[in-house]
C-alpha positions in Angstrom: -5.7 -9.2 235.0 -2.2 -7.9 235.1 0.6 -9.4 237.2 1.4 -7.1 240.1 5.1 -6.0 239.8 5.9 -6.6 243.5 4.6 -10.1 244.4 5.4 -9.8 248.1 3.8 -6.5 248.6 0.8 -6.9 246.3 0.0 -10.5 247.0 -3.5 -9.5 248.2 -4.2 -8.0 244.7 -3.3 -11.3 243.1 -5.7 -13.0 245.5 -8.4 -10.5 244.7 -7.9 -11.2 241.0 -8.4 -14.9 241.7 -11.8 -14.3 243.3 -12.8 -11.8 240.6 -12.0 -14.3 237.8 -13.9 -17.1 239.6 -16.8 -14.7 240.0 -16.9 -13.9 236.3 -16.7 -17.5 235.2 -19.5 -18.5 237.6 -21.6 -15.6 236.4 -21.1 -16.7 232.8 -21.9 -20.4 233.1 -24.1 -20.9 236.2 -27.8 -21.1 235.5 -29.5 -17.8 236.4 -32.8 -17.8 238.2 -34.7 -15.1 240.1 -33.6 -16.6 243.4 -29.9 -16.6 242.4 -27.4 -14.6 244.4 -27.2 -11.0 243.3 -23.5 -11.4 242.6 -24.3 -13.7 239.7 -26.1 -10.8 238.0 -23.6 -8.1 239.0 -20.5 -9.4 237.4 -20.0 -5.9 235.9 -18.5 -5.0 239.3 -15.8 -7.7 238.9 -15.1 -6.3 235.4 -14.8 -2.8 236.8 -12.3 -4.1 239.4 -10.1 -5.6 236.7 -10.1 -2.4 234.7 -9.2 -0.2 237.7 -6.7 -2.7 238.9 -5.1 -2.8 235.5 -4.6 1.0 235.5 -3.2 0.8 239.0 -0.7 -2.0 238.3 0.4 -0.4 235.0 1.1 3.0 236.6 2.8 1.4 239.6 5.2 -0.5 237.3 5.8 2.3 234.8 5.0 5.5 236.6 8.7 6.4 237.1 9.6 5.5 233.5 10.5 8.3 231.1 9.0 8.0 227.6 11.2 10.4 225.7 11.6 8.5 222.5 9.5 6.2 220.3 11.9 3.4 221.2 10.9 3.8 224.9 7.3 3.7 223.9 7.7 0.6 221.7 9.6 -1.2 224.5 6.6 -0.5 226.8 4.2 -1.8 224.3 6.2 -5.0 223.8 6.4 -5.7 227.6 2.8 -4.6 228.4 1.1 -6.1 225.3 3.2 -9.0 224.1 2.0 -11.8 226.3 -1.6 -10.5 226.3 -1.9 -10.3 222.5 -0.4 -13.7 221.9 -2.7 -15.3 224.4 -5.6 -13.5 222.9 -4.7 -14.9 219.4 -4.4 -18.4 220.7 -7.8 -18.2 222.4 -9.3 -16.7 219.2 -8.1 -19.5 217.0 -9.3 -22.1 219.5 -12.7 -20.6 219.7 -12.9 -20.2 215.9 -12.0 -23.9 215.4 -14.7 -25.0 217.8 -17.3 -22.8 215.9 -16.1 -24.5 212.7 -16.8 -27.9 214.3 -20.3 -26.7 215.0 -20.8 -25.9 211.4 -20.5 -22.2 211.7 -18.7 -20.7 208.6 -16.0 -18.4 209.9 -14.3 -16.3 207.2 -10.6 -15.7 207.3 -11.1 -12.0 206.6 -13.4 -11.8 209.7 -10.8 -13.6 211.9 -8.1 -11.3 210.6 -10.2 -8.2 211.5 -10.7 -9.8 215.0 -7.0 -10.5 215.4 -6.0 -6.9 214.7 -8.7 -5.6 217.1 -10.8 -4.0 214.3 -13.9 -6.1 214.1 -14.8 -5.7 217.8 -15.8 -2.1 217.2 -18.7 -3.4 215.2 -19.5 -7.0 216.1 -18.6 -9.7 218.5 -15.7 -12.0 217.7 -15.2 -15.7 218.6 -14.4 -16.1 222.3 -16.8 -13.5 223.5 -15.2 -12.8 226.9 -12.0 -11.6 225.1 -13.8 -8.3 224.5 -12.1 -7.3 227.8 -8.7 -7.3 226.1 -10.1 -5.2 223.3 -11.5 -2.5 225.5 -8.3 -2.2 227.5 -6.1 -1.9 224.5 -6.7 1.8 224.0 -5.9 2.5 227.6 -2.6 0.6 227.3 -1.7 2.3 224.0 -2.4 5.7 225.3 -0.7 5.2 228.7 2.7 6.8 227.7 0.7 10.0 226.9 -2.1 10.0 229.5 0.4 9.5 232.4 1.6 13.1 231.7 -1.6 14.4 233.1 -0.9 12.8 236.4 2.7 13.9 236.4 1.6 17.5 235.7 -1.1 17.4 238.4 1.3 16.1 241.0 4.0 18.7 240.1 1.6 21.6 240.4 -0.7 20.5 243.2 0.9 17.6 245.0 -1.1 14.8 246.5 -4.3 16.9 246.6 -4.1 17.4 242.9 -4.0 13.7 242.3 -7.0 13.2 244.6 -8.9 15.8 242.6 -8.0 14.1 239.3 -9.2 10.8 240.7 -12.5 12.2 241.9 -13.0 14.0 238.5 -12.3 10.8 236.6 -15.0 9.0 238.6 -17.5 11.7 237.8 -16.6 11.4 234.1 -16.9 7.6 234.3 -20.1 7.4 236.4 -21.8 10.6 235.6 -23.3 9.7 232.2 -25.2 6.7 233.7 -26.6 8.9 236.4 -27.8 11.4 233.9 -29.4 8.7 231.7 -31.2 7.3 234.7 -32.5 10.8 235.8 -33.6 11.7 232.3 -35.2 8.3 231.3 -36.0 6.7 234.6 -34.2 3.6 233.2 -31.0 2.5 231.5 -31.5 0.2 228.6 -29.5 -2.9 227.7 -28.1 -1.1 224.7 -26.9 1.8 226.8 -25.4 -0.7 229.3 -23.5 -2.3 226.4 -22.3 1.0 225.1 -21.0 1.9 228.6 -19.2 -1.4 229.0 -18.1 -2.9 225.7 -17.3 0.4 223.8 -13.5 0.9 224.4 -13.6 4.7 225.2 -16.1 3.9 228.0 -13.4 2.2 230.0 -10.7 4.9 229.7 -11.8 6.8 232.8 -11.8 3.7 235.0 -8.4 2.7 233.9 -7.2 6.2 234.6 -8.8 6.0 238.1 -6.5 3.1 238.8 -3.5 5.1 237.5 -4.4 8.0 239.8 -4.7 5.6 242.8 -1.2 4.2 242.0 0.2 7.7 241.7 -1.2 8.6 245.2 0.3 5.4 246.7 3.6 6.1 245.1 3.6 9.6 246.6 2.6 8.3 250.0 6.0 6.5 250.1 7.2 10.1 250.6 5.3 12.4 252.9 1.7 12.7 251.8 -1.1 10.5 253.2 -4.0 9.1 251.2 -6.9 11.4 250.1 -8.2 12.5 253.5 -7.2 11.5 257.0 -8.6 8.0 257.1 -6.1 5.3 258.1 -5.1 3.2 255.1 -6.2 -0.1 256.6 -9.6 1.4 257.5 -10.0 2.9 254.1 -9.2 -0.5 252.4 -11.5 -2.5 254.7 -14.4 0.0 254.6 -14.2 0.3 250.8 -14.3 -3.4 250.4 -17.3 -3.6 252.8 -19.2 -1.0 250.7 -18.6 -3.1 247.6 -19.7 -6.3 249.2 -22.9 -4.7 250.7 -23.9 -3.2 247.3 -23.3 -6.4 245.4 -24.9 -8.9 247.9 -27.4 -6.9 249.9 -28.9 -4.2 247.7 -32.1 -5.8 246.1 -32.2 -6.1 242.3 -34.9 -4.0 240.5 -37.7 -6.0 239.0 -36.6 -5.0 235.5 -33.5 -7.1 235.8 -33.9 -10.5 234.1 -31.7 -13.4 233.2 -28.9 -12.2 230.9 -29.8 -8.5 230.7 -29.2 -5.5 232.9 -31.5 -2.6 232.8 -33.4 -0.4 235.3 -30.7 1.1 237.5 -28.4 -1.9 237.5 -26.0 -0.5 234.8 -25.0 2.1 237.4 -22.7 -0.6 238.7 -20.8 -0.7 235.4 -18.7 2.2 236.8 -20.4 3.3 240.0 -18.1 1.2 242.3 -14.9 2.4 240.7 -14.4 4.9 243.5 -14.6 2.4 246.4 -12.4 0.0 244.3 -9.8 2.7 244.1 -10.2 3.3 247.8 -9.5 -0.4 248.4 -6.4 -0.3 246.2 -5.2 2.9 247.9 -5.7 1.7 251.4 -4.4 -1.8 250.9 -1.2 -0.9 249.0 0.2 1.8 251.3 3.5 0.9 252.8 3.0 -1.0 256.1 -0.7 -1.5 255.6 -2.1 -4.6 257.2 -5.9 -4.4 257.1 -8.2 -7.4 257.5 -9.1 -7.6 253.9 -5.5 -7.6 252.7 -4.6 -10.3 255.2 -7.5 -12.5 254.0 -6.8 -12.0 250.3 -3.1 -12.7 250.7 -3.8 -16.3 251.5 -1.4 -18.5 249.6 -4.2 -20.5 247.9 -5.8 -17.4 246.4 -2.4 -15.9 245.4 -1.4 -19.1 243.6 -4.7 -19.2 241.7 -4.6 -15.5 240.9 -1.3 -15.9 239.1 -3.2 -17.6 236.2 -6.4 -15.5 236.4 -5.8 -14.0 233.0 -5.5 -17.4 231.4 -8.6 -18.6 233.2 -10.5 -15.6 231.9 -9.3 -15.7 228.3 -9.7 -19.5 227.9 -13.0 -19.9 229.7 -15.2 -19.9 226.6 -13.1 -22.3 224.4 -12.6 -24.6 227.4 -16.3 -24.7 228.1 -17.1 -25.3 224.4 -14.5 -28.1 224.3 -16.2 -29.8 227.2 -19.4 -29.8 225.2 -17.8 -32.2 222.8 -17.7 -34.8 225.6 -20.7 -34.1 227.8 -24.4 -34.1 226.9 -25.4 -30.8 225.4 -28.3 -30.2 227.8 -25.9 -30.3 230.7 -23.7 -27.6 229.3 -26.3 -25.3 227.8 -27.9 -24.8 231.2 -25.0 -22.5 232.1 -24.0 -21.2 228.7 -23.8 -17.4 228.9 -23.1 -16.5 225.3 -26.1 -17.8 223.2 -26.6 -14.3 221.8 -22.9 -14.1 220.7 -23.3 -17.5 219.0 -26.3 -16.3 217.1 -24.4 -13.2 216.0 -21.5 -15.3 214.8 -23.8 -17.4 212.7 -25.0 -14.2 211.0 -21.5 -13.1 210.2 
């Protein structure tokens, strides 16, 4: 949910963030039935997009920076994390206050552990959707060091080295889910949670975005994207693959209301490669594919500029509305009953 550094050039990414944030909010609060759109259940694809896009935007903005001293690194942390962390704290306090109104006892020590991003390693914190900030935090903190791998790969092997790194990262990200499915014939809800909510599980997807940005940066020189496919074709075909998988592939019978099992958790990371392909193809200089033109619409771009705020405040805003509307109207779409029960046990 990062702000692209070049608004004019990356307006289509801001528009894509707008649609992804809308997708996530709808998936959290729309009632889910067997006949619901597949996309309502496959919101993990939208989350994967945000992780990969965050890595892309971070490396695009800071790929040429030199982190020689700790002061350089600290300046990066302040610029990259300052707004995000403060917004996270505001949403945390808002959600905790609403829980207090509901009669849930929220200890200050528990809130403090949540505020310093410690409690999330073990339990949910107030404002459940804010887990996304928590899982991205290690990627942001490690960025000044992990970027050196991309720099080294590019220095030694050029654009082809970056493409190999990108493909290898996707295997690291997606491979464990494939192995689990082959060994077990099924991926459990707990395994899905481990592959999504455990911070190290998102490191590879973030790095995939970094690698994609490094390839785009290099393409401003002489190299083309990975392969010979035209950038606009790469972007449009990658987005088409994503849409077909999300909307057209039937859900397995083992998928039910708020849970993902069977093979569905493959989508936690499986579409990171076509997402990277979309970012690669649509951000090349002079690219003007159909998908980029549609996503660059001014309405989508305007809404996308506040996508992070929409995401981080969705839960406290929803719960605030429950103070004024009949409970049965709001509970029909509430996506976090399990989190509420966990909080009552804290």
